C-alpha distance (Angstrom), angle and dihedral (degrees) to the residues before:
residue distance angle dihedral
M1 . . .
L2 3.78 . .
A3 3.77 90.2 .
T4 3.78 92.3 51.1
A5 3.81 91.6 49.5
A6 3.78 90.5 50.1
L7 3.79 92.0 52.6
M8 3.81 91.9 50.9
V9 3.81 91.5 50.5
F10 3.84 90.2 49.7
A11 3.81 92.5 50.2
V12 3.79 93.5 49.4
G13 3.76 90.0 49.2
R14 3.81 92.0 52.8
L15 3.79 91.5 51.7
L16 3.76 91.8 51.5
T17 3.78 92.2 44.8
G18 3.83 92.6 49.7
S19 3.82 92.6 53.4
S20 3.77 90.2 49.6
D21 3.82 91.5 48.9
A22 3.79 92.3 52.4
A23 3.80 92.0 50.7
D24 3.78 91.1 45.1
S25 3.83 90.8 48.9
G26 3.80 91.7 54.8
A27 3.78 91.6 46.9
A28 3.77 92.6 46.1
N29 3.83 94.2 48.3
P30 3.83 107.7 42.2
G31 3.82 89.8 161.6
A32 3.79 89.7 71.9
V33 3.79 90.7 57.1
Q34 3.82 90.4 46.9
A35 3.81 91.5 49.7
A36 3.77 91.3 51.9
A37 3.79 90.7 51.2
T38 3.83 90.4 50.0
L39 3.80 93.1 51.4
S40 3.80 91.6 51.0
P41 3.83 106.2 40.8
T42 3.77 119.4 -169.5
P43 3.85 110.9 -115.0
S44 3.81 111.0 -105.9
S45 3.77 118.9 -128.2
T46 3.83 92.9 -159.8
G47 3.84 98.4 70.7
P48 3.80 146.9 -50.6
T49 3.78 121.1 -40.0
V50 3.82 111.9 -105.0
I51 3.79 114.5 -145.3
L52 3.80 111.6 -158.4
P53 3.83 119.2 -148.1
K54 3.77 118.4 -104.8
K55 3.74 118.3 -95.2
G56 3.79 111.0 -84.7
T57 3.83 94.9 23.4
K58 3.84 111.2 139.6
L59 3.79 113.4 -129.4
P60 3.84 118.0 -140.1
K61 3.80 113.8 -97.5
K62 3.79 119.7 -116.9
S63 3.78 112.9 -98.1
R64 3.79 112.4 -104.8
E65 3.78 124.1 -144.1
P66 3.80 112.4 -109.6
K67 3.77 114.2 -102.9
P68 3.82 114.8 -113.3
T69 3.78 115.2 -102.5
P70 3.81 109.0 -103.1
L71 3.79 116.0 -114.3
A72 3.78 117.7 -103.1
Q73 3.79 111.3 -101.2
P74 3.81 120.7 -134.1
S75 3.79 116.2 -101.7
G76 3.79 93.8 -163.8
P77 3.81 142.6 -49.9
C78 3.81 119.9 -30.3
T79 3.75 122.5 -110.7
P80 3.82 109.4 -123.5
Q81 3.81 91.9 -123.9
D82 3.82 90.0 57.7
V83 3.82 95.3 56.8
V84 3.81 120.3 89.9
V85 3.82 118.8 -168.5
T86 3.81 121.9 -166.2
P87 3.85 124.4 -173.1
E88 3.81 122.8 -135.2
V89 3.82 117.6 -174.7
R90 3.81 108.3 -140.2
S91 3.84 99.6 179.3
N92 3.78 128.4 25.7
I93 3.81 109.6 177.6
G94 3.78 113.9 132.1
G95 3.77 120.4 -130.7
S96 3.83 92.0 38.4
D97 3.79 141.6 62.5
V98 3.81 116.2 -56.8
V99 3.82 114.8 -151.8
V100 3.81 118.2 -148.1
A101 3.81 118.8 -169.6
L102 3.80 114.3 -148.7
S103 3.81 111.8 -150.2
F104 3.83 114.5 -154.2
H105 3.84 124.7 -157.6
T106 3.79 135.9 161.0
L107 3.80 125.0 -129.6
I108 3.81 100.9 -155.1
A109 3.80 114.2 5.4
A110 3.82 118.2 74.6
A111 3.82 89.2 -137.9
C112 3.79 137.9 -13.4
T113 3.80 140.3 159.9
F114 3.79 123.1 -101.1
D115 3.80 131.8 -170.9
V116 3.80 108.9 -135.8
S117 3.81 115.9 -156.3
S118 3.79 140.6 125.5
K119 3.83 86.9 -87.0
S120 3.82 94.9 57.0
V121 3.83 101.7 33.8
T122 3.82 129.3 38.0
M123 3.81 129.6 -167.3
N124 3.80 126.4 -168.8
I125 3.80 132.3 -175.8
T126 3.78 118.5 -155.6
S127 3.80 139.9 167.2
G128 3.79 109.1 -152.6
H129 3.81 104.8 -55.0
D130 3.79 91.4 -21.1
Y131 3.81 112.2 110.7
I132 3.83 106.9 -143.4
W133 3.81 111.5 167.1
S134 3.80 141.3 -14.3
T135 3.79 140.2 -178.4
R136 3.78 87.6 -130.3
Q137 3.81 87.5 70.1
C138 3.83 93.8 33.9
P139 3.83 103.8 34.5
A140 3.80 93.5 161.6
A141 3.82 89.5 69.3
M142 3.82 90.8 68.7
P143 3.83 110.2 78.5
T144 3.79 118.3 -124.2
T145 3.80 108.0 -136.6
N146 3.81 143.2 128.6
V147 3.80 113.5 -120.4
V148 3.80 138.2 178.7
V149 3.79 110.2 -118.3
R150 3.82 118.2 -159.0
R151 3.78 134.8 -171.0
D152 3.82 97.6 -133.0
I153 3.83 103.3 32.3
A154 3.80 126.0 50.8
T155 3.78 122.4 -124.1
Y156 3.83 114.8 -152.8
V157 3.80 130.9 -148.1
Y158 3.81 118.7 179.4
V159 3.81 126.3 -139.2
T160 3.81 122.1 -169.1
W161 3.78 119.2 -148.4
N162 3.79 112.2 -163.3
G163 3.83 92.1 -142.1
K164 3.81 93.9 -113.0
R165 3.76 135.0 104.3
S166 3.78 116.5 -93.7
D167 3.80 127.9 -131.4
S168 3.79 134.3 -170.9
T169 3.80 92.1 -78.8
C170 3.85 97.6 35.7
S171 3.78 89.5 -123.1
R172 3.77 124.8 176.3
L173 3.78 93.0 -128.1
T174 3.80 95.3 86.2
T175 3.81 124.9 104.1
W176 3.78 127.6 -97.5
A177 3.79 119.2 -98.9
L178 3.80 109.2 -106.4
P179 3.81 122.4 -121.8
G180 3.80 111.5 -87.2
W181 3.81 143.5 86.6
Y182 3.79 121.3 -38.7
H183 3.80 140.4 172.4
V184 3.79 125.3 -133.3
T185 3.80 114.0 -159.6
V186 3.79 123.9 -171.4
A187 3.80 133.8 176.2
A188 3.77 140.1 168.7
L189 3.78 116.4 -124.5
G190 3.81 106.5 -81.8
G191 3.83 93.1 6.7
E192 3.78 133.3 106.4
P193 3.84 116.5 -87.7
A194 3.81 121.2 -116.5
D195 3.79 124.5 -152.5
E196 3.81 135.9 -158.7
Q197 3.79 127.4 -175.2
F198 3.78 117.9 -143.4
Q199 3.78 138.8 170.1
L200 3.77 120.1 -121.4
A201 3.79 105.8 -143.3
A202 3.78 125.0 -144.7
P203 3.79 115.7 -95.4
L204 3.75 116.8 -95.5
P205 3.83 113.4 -101.1
T206 3.76 114.2 -99.8
T207 3.77 114.8 -118.6
V208 3.80 113.3 -143.1
T209 3.78 115.0 -157.4
S210 3.79 116.5 -164.1
T211 3.77 119.8 -151.7
V212 3.79 115.3 -136.6
T213 3.80 115.8 -151.3
P214 3.84 109.6 -147.2
D215 3.80 120.2 -133.6
P216 3.80 114.9 -104.0
P217 3.81 117.4 -106.1
E218 3.82 116.5 -85.1
H219 3.79 95.1 -113.7
T220 3.80 91.1 57.8
K221 3.78 94.9 53.0
K222 3.79 116.1 103.7
P223 3.83 113.7 -117.4
K224 3.75 115.6 -109.0
N225 3.79 117.6 -113.9
Q226 3.75 112.1 -96.8
G227 3.87 112.2 -130.4
C-alpha cells in the first residue's frame, strides 16, 4: 500500500513538473513564439500581401523596342537595266495640274545611285492611239536630280503635267485634255516600261460670288437741286 501511494505521488509530481517546464520553455525561448507567428501571418484587411524578392535575385529587364533596320547604302551607280519605274497618278482633275509620282526600285542591287532627268527617264500620256503629252516635248517637266534607289524601299520623284496637250515647243497655246480615260507610261533608259490607266475627271464648276453694294442711308444722301 505504501509503495502504491508513493508511485501515485511521483506520477502527479511529474505531471505538474512537465506543465511547468513547458510554460518555462516558452517563456525562456520567446524566439520560438515569434517564429511561429512569422510562419503563420495574420491576413491583413488593408490590402494584398507584398512578397519581396530574396536578396540577390535578378529582376527581369524591361523589354526594349527593336532598332530599325538601317537602310542599304549605295555601292555605286545603277545600271539602267536594273532600275524599275512605276507611275502613280496622285491628282486627276482636268483643267489643272496633274501630279504623277514616279516610284523607283532596283531589281538586283540592294542600293545604287541614279541620275534622274529627261535623258534617263521618259513619261508619255496617251488616250488610245491619241498622243497627248510627253516629256520628250516638255523635258523641263522631268526633275533633274540624283537619287538613291533601293530594292526594298521605294524612292519617289514627282512629275507635274499641266493637263494640256504638248507640241514640239511645249507651248502653252495647246488645248486642254478632255475628261476621260488615259494611260501614263514611264520607263528608265534601257528598262522595261510601266503603264497605269487613270481617269481624268471634269473640272469642278466655278462658283461666282457677286458683291452687292448697299445704298447709303437717307440722311447721308445729298439733296437734289430744286428747279
